[in-house]
NUDRENFI-489695 format. One record per residue (C-alpha): residue number from 1; residue in three letters; chain; x, y, z. Coordinates in steps of 0.001 Angstrom, whole numbers. Layout:
@num = NUM, residu = ALA, chaine = A, c1 = X, c2 = Y, c3 = Z
...
***
This chain:
@num = 1, residu = MET, chaine = A, c1 = -64532, c2 = -65792, c3 = 2138
@num = 2, residu = LYS, chaine = A, c1 = -60993, c2 = -66608, c3 = 3538
@num = 3, residu = THR, chaine = A, c1 = -59912, c2 = -65782, c3 = -104
@num = 4, residu = ILE, chaine = A, c1 = -61103, c2 = -62136, c3 = -389
@num = 5, residu = GLU, chaine = A, c1 = -60222, c2 = -61239, c3 = 3418
@num = 6, residu = ASP, chaine = A, c1 = -56701, c2 = -62445, c3 = 2389
@num = 7, residu = TYR, chaine = A, c1 = -57005, c2 = -60463, c3 = -1113
@num = 8, residu = ILE, chaine = A, c1 = -57809, c2 = -57095, c3 = 1307
@num = 9, residu = LEU, chaine = A, c1 = -55142, c2 = -57887, c3 = 3850
@num = 10, residu = ILE, chaine = A, c1 = -52554, c2 = -58582, c3 = 1081
@num = 11, residu = ARG, chaine = A, c1 = -53356, c2 = -55336, c3 = -826
@num = 12, residu = LYS, chaine = A, c1 = -53133, c2 = -53468, c3 = 2038
@num = 13, residu = ILE, chaine = A, c1 = -49484, c2 = -55152, c3 = 3136
@num = 14, residu = LYS, chaine = A, c1 = -48456, c2 = -54283, c3 = -420
@num = 15, residu = ALA, chaine = A, c1 = -49354, c2 = -50730, c3 = 560
@num = 16, residu = GLY, chaine = A, c1 = -47217, c2 = -50922, c3 = 3574
@num = 17, residu = ASP, chaine = A, c1 = -50152, c2 = -51590, c3 = 6338
@num = 18, residu = THR, chaine = A, c1 = -48099, c2 = -53311, c3 = 8871
@num = 19, residu = GLU, chaine = A, c1 = -51313, c2 = -54030, c3 = 11427
@num = 20, residu = ALA, chaine = A, c1 = -52499, c2 = -55953, c3 = 7953
@num = 21, residu = TRP, chaine = A, c1 = -49276, c2 = -58056, c3 = 8205
@num = 22, residu = GLU, chaine = A, c1 = -50218, c2 = -58420, c3 = 11615
@num = 23, residu = LYS, chaine = A, c1 = -53533, c2 = -60024, c3 = 10974
@num = 24, residu = LEU, chaine = A, c1 = -52318, c2 = -62323, c3 = 8340
@num = 25, residu = VAL, chaine = A, c1 = -49610, c2 = -63666, c3 = 10327
@num = 26, residu = ASN, chaine = A, c1 = -51609, c2 = -63979, c3 = 13173
@num = 27, residu = LYS, chaine = A, c1 = -54598, c2 = -65952, c3 = 10881
@num = 28, residu = TYR, chaine = A, c1 = -52140, c2 = -68181, c3 = 9624
@num = 29, residu = TYR, chaine = A, c1 = -49374, c2 = -68612, c3 = 12304
@num = 30, residu = ASN, chaine = A, c1 = -50761, c2 = -71652, c3 = 14263
@num = 31, residu = GLN, chaine = A, c1 = -51361, c2 = -73820, c3 = 11021
@num = 32, residu = ILE, chaine = A, c1 = -47570, c2 = -73313, c3 = 9905
@num = 33, residu = PHE, chaine = A, c1 = -46143, c2 = -73715, c3 = 13232
@num = 34, residu = SER, chaine = A, c1 = -48496, c2 = -77297, c3 = 13643
@num = 35, residu = PHE, chaine = A, c1 = -46906, c2 = -78149, c3 = 10347
@num = 36, residu = CYS, chaine = A, c1 = -43312, c2 = -77336, c3 = 11344
@num = 37, residu = VAL, chaine = A, c1 = -43662, c2 = -79230, c3 = 14720
@num = 38, residu = ARG, chaine = A, c1 = -44553, c2 = -82210, c3 = 12592
@num = 39, residu = ARG, chaine = A, c1 = -41981, c2 = -81696, c3 = 10118
@num = 40, residu = CYS, chaine = A, c1 = -39353, c2 = -81350, c3 = 12967
@num = 41, residu = LEU, chaine = A, c1 = -40535, c2 = -84380, c3 = 14723
@num = 42, residu = GLY, chaine = A, c1 = -41427, c2 = -82360, c3 = 18092
@num = 43, residu = ASP, chaine = A, c1 = -38638, c2 = -79991, c3 = 17818
@num = 44, residu = TRP, chaine = A, c1 = -40551, c2 = -77064, c3 = 19028
@num = 45, residu = VAL, chaine = A, c1 = -37653, c2 = -74573, c3 = 19053
@num = 46, residu = LEU, chaine = A, c1 = -36552, c2 = -75838, c3 = 15266
@num = 47, residu = ALA, chaine = A, c1 = -40325, c2 = -75393, c3 = 14449
@num = 48, residu = LEU, chaine = A, c1 = -40146, c2 = -72045, c3 = 15996
@num = 49, residu = ASP, chaine = A, c1 = -37362, c2 = -70767, c3 = 14173
@num = 50, residu = LEU, chaine = A, c1 = -38719, c2 = -72568, c3 = 10557
@num = 51, residu = THR, chaine = A, c1 = -41898, c2 = -70744, c3 = 11083
@num = 52, residu = GLN, chaine = A, c1 = -40157, c2 = -67379, c3 = 11546
@num = 53, residu = ASP, chaine = A, c1 = -38342, c2 = -68308, c3 = 8537
@num = 54, residu = ILE, chaine = A, c1 = -41544, c2 = -68614, c3 = 6522
@num = 55, residu = PHE, chaine = A, c1 = -43021, c2 = -65899, c3 = 7465
@num = 56, residu = LEU, chaine = A, c1 = -39796, c2 = -63387, c3 = 6687
@num = 57, residu = LYS, chaine = A, c1 = -39702, c2 = -65200, c3 = 3381
@num = 58, residu = VAL, chaine = A, c1 = -43232, c2 = -64242, c3 = 3146
@num = 59, residu = ILE, chaine = A, c1 = -42722, c2 = -60248, c3 = 3591
@num = 60, residu = GLU, chaine = A, c1 = -39929, c2 = -60390, c3 = 1693
@num = 61, residu = ASN, chaine = A, c1 = -41750, c2 = -61699, c3 = -1409
@num = 62, residu = ILE, chaine = A, c1 = -45120, c2 = -60034, c3 = -794
@num = 63, residu = GLU, chaine = A, c1 = -44829, c2 = -58049, c3 = -3883
@num = 64, residu = LYS, chaine = A, c1 = -44184, c2 = -61273, c3 = -6253
@num = 65, residu = TYR, chaine = A, c1 = -47475, c2 = -62888, c3 = -4972
@num = 66, residu = LYS, chaine = A, c1 = -49840, c2 = -62513, c3 = -7895
@num = 67, residu = PHE, chaine = A, c1 = -53164, c2 = -63526, c3 = -6840
@num = 68, residu = SER, chaine = A, c1 = -53317, c2 = -66780, c3 = -8772
@num = 69, residu = GLY, chaine = A, c1 = -54773, c2 = -68922, c3 = -5938
@num = 70, residu = LYS, chaine = A, c1 = -55533, c2 = -69201, c3 = -2449
@num = 71, residu = PHE, chaine = A, c1 = -53129, c2 = -67618, c3 = 81
@num = 72, residu = LEU, chaine = A, c1 = -52693, c2 = -70560, c3 = 2211
@num = 73, residu = ASN, chaine = A, c1 = -51379, c2 = -72516, c3 = -1060
@num = 74, residu = TYR, chaine = A, c1 = -48761, c2 = -70213, c3 = -1406
@num = 75, residu = LEU, chaine = A, c1 = -47465, c2 = -70273, c3 = 2168
@num = 76, residu = PHE, chaine = A, c1 = -47537, c2 = -74123, c3 = 2844
@num = 77, residu = THR, chaine = A, c1 = -45575, c2 = -73977, c3 = -803
@num = 78, residu = ILE, chaine = A, c1 = -42860, c2 = -71832, c3 = 958
@num = 79, residu = THR, chaine = A, c1 = -43376, c2 = -73981, c3 = 4219
@num = 80, residu = VAL, chaine = A, c1 = -42721, c2 = -77089, c3 = 2602
@num = 81, residu = ASN, chaine = A, c1 = -39722, c2 = -75868, c3 = 555
@num = 82, residu = VAL, chaine = A, c1 = -38114, c2 = -73937, c3 = 3817
@num = 83, residu = CYS, chaine = A, c1 = -38666, c2 = -76971, c3 = 5563
@num = 84, residu = ASN, chaine = A, c1 = -37007, c2 = -79080, c3 = 3336
@num = 85, residu = ASN, chaine = A, c1 = -34274, c2 = -76705, c3 = 2075
@num = 86, residu = TYR, chaine = A, c1 = -33211, c2 = -76941, c3 = 5708
@num = 87, residu = TYR, chaine = A, c1 = -33447, c2 = -80860, c3 = 5927
@num = 88, residu = ASN, chaine = A, c1 = -31248, c2 = -81249, c3 = 3042
@num = 89, residu = LYS, chaine = A, c1 = -28945, c2 = -78645, c3 = 4330
@num = 90, residu = LYS, chaine = A, c1 = -28675, c2 = -80684, c3 = 7403
@num = 91, residu = LYS, chaine = A, c1 = -28167, c2 = -83818, c3 = 5927
@num = 92, residu = PHE, chaine = A, c1 = -25080, c2 = -82462, c3 = 3672
@num = 93, residu = THR, chaine = A, c1 = -23640, c2 = -81064, c3 = 6692
@num = 94, residu = GLN, chaine = A, c1 = -23630, c2 = -84561, c3 = 8485
@num = 95, residu = PHE, chaine = A, c1 = -22419, c2 = -85858, c3 = 5607
@num = 96, residu = GLU, chaine = A, c1 = -19678, c2 = -83718, c3 = 5617
@num = 97, residu = LEU, chaine = A, c1 = -18808, c2 = -84189, c3 = 9843
@num = 98, residu = VAL, chaine = A, c1 = -18638, c2 = -87772, c3 = 8704
@num = 99, residu = GLU, chaine = A, c1 = -16113, c2 = -87706, c3 = 5792
@num = 100, residu = ASN, chaine = A, c1 = -13929, c2 = -85264, c3 = 7624
@num = 101, residu = PHE, chaine = A, c1 = -14111, c2 = -88017, c3 = 10658
@num = 102, residu = LEU, chaine = A, c1 = -13195, c2 = -91097, c3 = 8100
@num = 103, residu = ASN, chaine = A, c1 = -10443, c2 = -88358, c3 = 6485
@num = 104, residu = LEU, chaine = A, c1 = -8733, c2 = -87614, c3 = 10076
@num = 105, residu = GLY, chaine = A, c1 = -5129, c2 = -89665, c3 = 10401
@num = 106, residu = SER, chaine = A, c1 = -4073, c2 = -88911, c3 = 14159
@num = 107, residu = ALA, chaine = A, c1 = -5644, c2 = -88042, c3 = 17209
@num = 108, residu = LYS, chaine = A, c1 = -3504, c2 = -84657, c3 = 16929
@num = 109, residu = GLY, chaine = A, c1 = -5512, c2 = -83975, c3 = 13771
@num = 110, residu = ILE, chaine = A, c1 = -8789, c2 = -84933, c3 = 15071
@num = 111, residu = VAL, chaine = A, c1 = -8343, c2 = -81894, c3 = 17500
@num = 112, residu = SER, chaine = A, c1 = -7404, c2 = -79713, c3 = 14578
@num = 113, residu = ASN, chaine = A, c1 = -10059, c2 = -80557, c3 = 12550
@num = 114, residu = LEU, chaine = A, c1 = -12502, c2 = -80280, c3 = 15123
@num = 115, residu = ILE, chaine = A, c1 = -11042, c2 = -76869, c3 = 15636
@num = 116, residu = THR, chaine = A, c1 = -11317, c2 = -75670, c3 = 12333
@num = 117, residu = GLN, chaine = A, c1 = -14935, c2 = -77147, c3 = 11919
@num = 118, residu = GLU, chaine = A, c1 = -16266, c2 = -75246, c3 = 15155
@num = 119, residu = ASN, chaine = A, c1 = -14261, c2 = -72093, c3 = 13523
@num = 120, residu = VAL, chaine = A, c1 = -16647, c2 = -72962, c3 = 10270
@num = 121, residu = ASN, chaine = A, c1 = -19496, c2 = -73599, c3 = 12263
@num = 122, residu = GLN, chaine = A, c1 = -19023, c2 = -69830, c3 = 14177
@num = 123, residu = ILE, chaine = A, c1 = -18561, c2 = -68254, c3 = 10375
***
């Protein structure tokens, strides 16, 4: 039953029906958000951001969806990928910060590097 409902909603979304998109989001939002909260160790703000990113990716790529399986499986594949990408990027950023800290030479260099890092983060 869900598969047929999803098929109909996605066909309508592909045709430009914004109400169908709203129904699809409402249908799966709590499941995706709950998964993100668990992956984010209870950080609700981060989970909200990731959930928004997930649904943004879904709508951006809805034309590519081929109905080859359950939509929920497709949605969770995107969810896992978005969460993994976030944490992989975060690990890389933390590694860069530690590496930069270890390469600092003097107090003047520390201040200069912190200012540079802050400017990079703002970009």
